[in-house]
C-alpha positions in Angstrom: 22.7 9.5 20.9 20.3 7.0 19.7 21.7 4.1 18.1 20.8 3.1 14.1 17.6 0.7 14.0 18.8 -3.0 13.5 19.4 -3.7 9.5 16.9 -6.6 8.0 18.3 -8.5 5.1 15.1 -9.6 2.7 15.6 -11.7 -0.1 14.9 -10.2 -3.5 11.6 -11.9 -3.8 8.7 -11.2 -2.3 7.2 -14.8 -2.1 9.7 -16.1 0.1 9.9 -12.9 2.5 9.1 -13.1 6.8 5.3 -12.2 6.4 6.2 -10.7 9.6 8.8 -8.4 7.7 6.2 -7.9 5.2 3.5 -6.3 7.5 5.9 -4.1 8.5 7.1 -3.1 5.5 3.5 -2.3 4.7 1.9 -0.8 7.9 4.8 1.8 7.7 3.6 3.1 4.1 -0.1 2.8 5.5 1.0 4.9 8.5 2.3 7.8 6.9 -0.4 7.6 4.8 -2.9 7.5 7.4 -1.2 10.5 9.5 -1.2 12.9 6.0 -5.1 12.3 5.0 -6.0 12.7 9.2 -5.1 16.3 8.7 -7.3 16.7 5.8 -11.4 17.3 6.8 -13.7 14.6 6.2 -16.8 16.2 3.7 -20.1 13.7 3.7 -19.3 13.4 0.2 -16.3 11.5 1.0 -18.1 9.0 3.6 -18.2 5.5 2.4 -18.8 2.1 3.8 -15.4 1.6 5.0 -15.6 4.5 7.4 -15.8 4.4 11.1 -17.7 6.2 14.1 -13.5 6.1 15.5 -10.3 5.3 15.1 -10.0 1.4 16.5 -7.5 0.8 19.3 -5.2 -1.2 17.5 -2.5 -0.2 15.1 -2.0 -1.1 11.7 1.0 -3.0 12.4 -0.9 -5.0 14.8 -3.7 -5.8 13.0 -1.8 -7.2 9.7 -0.1 -9.3 12.1 -3.1 -10.5 13.7 -4.7 -11.7 10.2 -1.7 -13.1 9.1 -1.4 -15.1 12.5 -5.1 -16.2 12.2 -5.9 -16.7 8.8 -2.2 -17.6 7.8 -2.7 -14.9 4.9 -0.2 -15.1 1.8 2.3 -12.8 1.5 0.6 -12.1 -2.3 -3.0 -11.2 -0.6 -0.7 -9.0 2.4 1.0 -7.0 -0.9 -1.8 -7.1 -3.5 -3.9 -4.6 -1.2 -1.8 -1.5 -1.7 -2.3 -2.0 -5.2 -6.2 -2.1 -4.3 -5.8 1.2 -3.1 -4.2 2.7 -6.3 -6.8 1.0 -8.2 -9.7 2.4 -6.0 -8.6 5.5 -5.1 -7.6 7.2 -8.6 -11.6 5.6 -9.5 -13.1 7.4 -6.6 -10.8 10.4 -6.0 -13.0 11.4 -2.5 -11.8 8.1 -1.0 -8.8 8.0 1.1 -6.7 5.7 3.9 -7.1 7.7 7.1 -7.8 5.9 11.0 -11.1 5.3 10.0 -11.0 3.6 7.0 -7.8 2.1 7.2 -8.9 -1.2 9.0 -11.8 -2.5 7.9 -10.0 -1.6 4.0 -7.7 -4.4 4.9 -9.6 -7.3 5.9 -11.4 -6.7 3.4 -9.2 -6.7 0.8 -7.3 -9.4 2.3 -10.7 -11.4 2.7 -11.1 -11.1 -1.0 -7.8 -11.4 -2.7 -7.6 -14.7 -0.3 -11.0 -16.4 -2.0 -9.3 -15.2 -5.1 -5.9 -15.9 -5.5 -5.6 -18.8 -3.1 -6.5 -22.7 -3.1 -6.7 -22.9 0.8 -8.3 -19.9 3.0 -10.2 -19.1 5.6 -14.3 -19.3 6.1 -16.1 -15.9 6.2 -16.6 -15.9 9.6 -13.0 -16.0 10.4 -12.2 -13.3 8.2 -14.8 -11.6 10.1 -14.1 -12.6 13.5 -10.1 -11.8 13.4 -11.3 -7.9 11.8 -13.1 -7.4 14.5 -16.6 -6.8 12.7 -19.7 -8.7 12.0 -20.1 -11.4 9.2 -22.9 -9.3 8.0 -20.7 -6.0 7.7 -18.1 -7.7 6.3 -20.5 -9.2 3.5 -21.9 -5.2 3.0 -17.6 -4.2 2.5 -16.7 -6.7 0.5 -19.7 -5.9 -2.2 -19.0 -2.4 -2.0 -15.4 -3.5 -2.7 -15.9 -5.2 -5.5 -18.1 -2.2 -6.7 -15.2 0.8 -6.4 -13.1 -1.4 -8.2 -15.2 -2.7 -10.7 -14.2 -6.7 -9.9 -11.0 -6.2 -11.4 -9.0 -7.7 -8.6 -6.1 -9.6 -11.0 -2.8 -7.8 -10.8 0.5 -10.1 -12.2 4.2 -10.6 -10.5 5.6 -8.5 -12.1 3.7 -5.0 -10.5 3.6 -6.9 -6.8 7.2 -7.0 -7.2 7.8 -3.1 -7.9 5.5 -2.4 -5.1 7.9 -4.6 -2.6 11.1 -2.8 -4.0 8.9 0.1 -3.8 8.2 -0.1 0.2 11.8 -1.4 1.1 13.6 1.7 -0.6 10.6 4.4 1.2 10.9 2.7 4.8 10.4 5.8 7.3 13.4 4.1 9.2 15.8 2.8 6.2 15.7 -0.5 7.9 15.5 -3.1 5.5 17.8 -4.3 2.7 17.7 -6.7 -0.5 20.1 -8.6 -0.9 21.0 -10.7 -3.7 19.4 -11.6 -7.7 16.1 -11.7 -8.8 16.0 -14.6 -11.5 14.1 -14.6 -14.1 11.5 -16.6 -15.6 12.4 -16.9 -19.0 16.0 -17.9 -18.2 17.4 -14.8 -20.4 20.4 -13.3 -18.8 21.2 -10.7 -21.8 17.9 -8.6 -20.8 17.5 -7.5 -17.3 14.4 -5.0 -15.7 15.0 -1.9 -13.8 14.0 -3.9 -10.9 16.5 -6.8 -11.6 18.9 -4.0 -11.8 18.4 -2.5 -9.0 18.7 -5.9 -6.4 21.1 -7.7 -8.8 23.8 -10.5 -7.4 26.4 -8.1 -6.9 24.4 -5.2 -5.1 23.3 -5.0 -1.5 20.2 -2.0 -1.8 19.3 -0.9 1.9 16.2 0.8 2.0 16.2 4.7 1.9 13.8 7.8 2.2 11.8 8.0 -1.2 13.8 9.5 -4.0 12.4 11.0 -7.2 11.4 8.2 -9.8 10.6 5.8 -6.6 7.5 7.2 -5.5 5.4 9.1 -7.4 2.5 10.3 -4.7 -0.4 12.1 -6.7 -2.7 14.7 -5.2 -6.1 15.4 -5.8 -8.7 17.5 -5.0 -10.8 16.2 -2.1 -13.8 19.0 -2.4 -15.2 22.1 -2.6 -12.8 23.4 0.0 -9.6 21.9 -2.5 -7.8 19.8 0.1 -5.8 17.8 -1.3 -4.5 13.9 -0.2 -2.9 11.1 -1.1 -4.0 8.1 -3.5 -1.3 6.6 -6.2 1.3 6.6 -3.5 3.7 3.9 -4.9 3.6 5.2 -9.2 3.5 1.8 -10.2 0.0 1.6 -11.5 -0.6 4.5 -13.7 -0.4 4.0 -17.3 2.3 5.6 -18.9 0.1 8.1 -21.5 -1.2 9.4 -17.7 2.3 10.1 -15.3 2.1 13.8 -14.8 5.8 14.0 -14.7 7.3 12.5 -17.9 10.7 13.5 -18.6 11.1 15.2 -15.8 11.5 14.7 -12.2 8.3 13.8 -10.2 8.1 15.4 -6.5 9.0 12.9 -3.0 6.9 12.5 -0.8 7.5 14.7 1.4 7.6 17.7 -1.2 4.0 16.3 -2.1 2.8 16.6 1.7 4.5 20.0 2.0 2.8 21.4 -1.1 -0.6 19.7 0.2 0.1 21.5 3.8 0.5 24.9 1.7 -2.6 24.5 -0.6 -4.7 24.0 2.7 -3.0 27.5 4.2 -4.1 28.8 1.1 -7.9 28.6 1.4 -7.7 29.1 5.2 
């Protein structure tokens, strides 16, 4: 009988979380996206600069750890990668995170975010070397990234906090716990946001499989074959007027993946 994984306590604010724990949370989400999207046939129209010929021989988690170790990446720049994925998939529905695109996307995202938001960051050549690509190739990837996201790189702390909470909630092994309350910047104790109630001082919030309302998985058509891919996997960046489940319970990550499989079976 397998023993339950050791529980890991996390601070309420992502700014204070251990970088390695954040890497584990992000890698867990990205790996689930990869496992799902790798089952979708790749069409020529969906090819981008981020596609490699073969998948790298390094896991997403080890790749993130390598980047953090050699570039001292800030937590903000790690977490905002998820926001960038949502934004680019929303603007470019054919783009998906797979084993062929994830690593190049991650190093490009972190490189751009570090240069945008951090007072101190590594040299361009360092990001390229750590990422396992040439400096010229990183130049091309950064230009492509900025074009795809339309140069919209900013993101507020409240939105990143939602990504952080949802990562903990949806962790595949339910191994993490957020303990304590997130202090309000305004100093007011009479009003609390939804996330502040989730991680209030008197509550220990254990990570758990995604539930309706935690993770909204938007499936979009990727080509003539009608295959489905996951894009907006955190459900926090879509404008309220565009959310497809207003007033009703949205599907879970497992339900969306099962639906995508069913759609493919009907088309084959």
